[in-house]
N, C-alpha and C positions, 0 to 999 in steps of 0.2 A: 491549382492552389485548393485547400480543402479549408470550410472554416467550420471550427466547433467551439461552441460556448464563447464566441467574440474572438476568437485566437485562429490566425492562419496557420496552416502546415502545408509544407510542400508535396507531402505523400501520406497515405494511410499509414506508413510505419512510423512516421516522424510523430503524427495523431497519437498513436497507441503509445509510444515512449513519452509524448508530453504528458499524458495523463498518468501513467505508472513509472515512468522513468526517475531516476536519482537513486540515492542509497537507501533512502528509508520507505519511499510509497510501497514498494512490493513488500516489504518486510511487514509493513502495517495491514496491508492487504492480505497477506499469507495467515496472519495470526486471526483475521476476522472470516476467514473460511470457516473456522471452527465455532463462530456464533457472536453473541454481542459479548463486548467487552468494556470495561470502564477506562477512562482515562490513565489511572493508576497501574491498572493490571496491564495496560498496553505498554507501559513506560518500563515496567519491571522486567517483562520478556524481552524487551528492546535492548536493556543494558545500559549502553554508551549514549544513546539519543539524548539531546539535551531538551529541556522542557519547551524552549522557544522553537526548536527546530520541530517537535514532535507536534506543537499547537498548529505551526505553520502548516506542515504536511496533511494535517487533518482537516485544517480548513480548506487547503486546496483540493483535495480528493472530494470534500463535501460540495464544494463549488462545481467541480465537474459530474456530480451527481453520481458518484461510484460509492459513497459511503452517506449514512444518516446518522444524525446527533440526536438523540433522545433525551431530554431533560426531565427529571423527575422532580417535582415540587412538594410532593406529599409531606415529606417529613425531613428535618434537619437531620444530617449536613446534605445539600443538596447534592443529587446522584445524576450524573450523565452516563449515557452507554452509546458506544459507536457500532456499528452493524452495516454490511454489506446492503446495498439497494438492490431491486431485481436487477438494475443495469449493472450494478457492480458484480453480481453473481455471475453474470457472462463472461467474466475474467478469471473464472475459477480454473477453467482448462490451462489458460496460458500461464497462469502462476504456477500450478502443479507442474507443467512443462518447464518452467524456469527453474523449479524446485529439483527436479529430476536431473536436469542438466548439471546442476551444481552438485548432485550428488556423483553423478557419472566423472565430471572434473575432478573430484576430491578424490575418488577411488582409481582413477586411471592416469591422471596427469599432474597431481598436486608435487610429486618427488622428482618430475622432470626439471632440469635446468633450461634455463632460456638460452636456446643457442645460436640465436639470430643476433 
């Protein structure tokens, strides 16, 4: 068993998927590769994500140390930006590989019928 941030994982793969798995975490991380984004900027890019889901996913990624949340109090309205931490930046090659595989699947297998 492997322990990470107080959670138990049976193997390293499950730990990785625990941190980046799910429908929206990889999407959030992929958009943050380009730099800091505000909450509303992320929400616009992600289209169908609900506010609650986005907030929960951002919180989980922050708790795992993958993203950081920076609050600016200098002038109203309050400004919050999200960005990858140094630890989060180590996921960039993985995220890029996932995106490349998605492109490959679309180009080469999206028209195929499920014959099983």
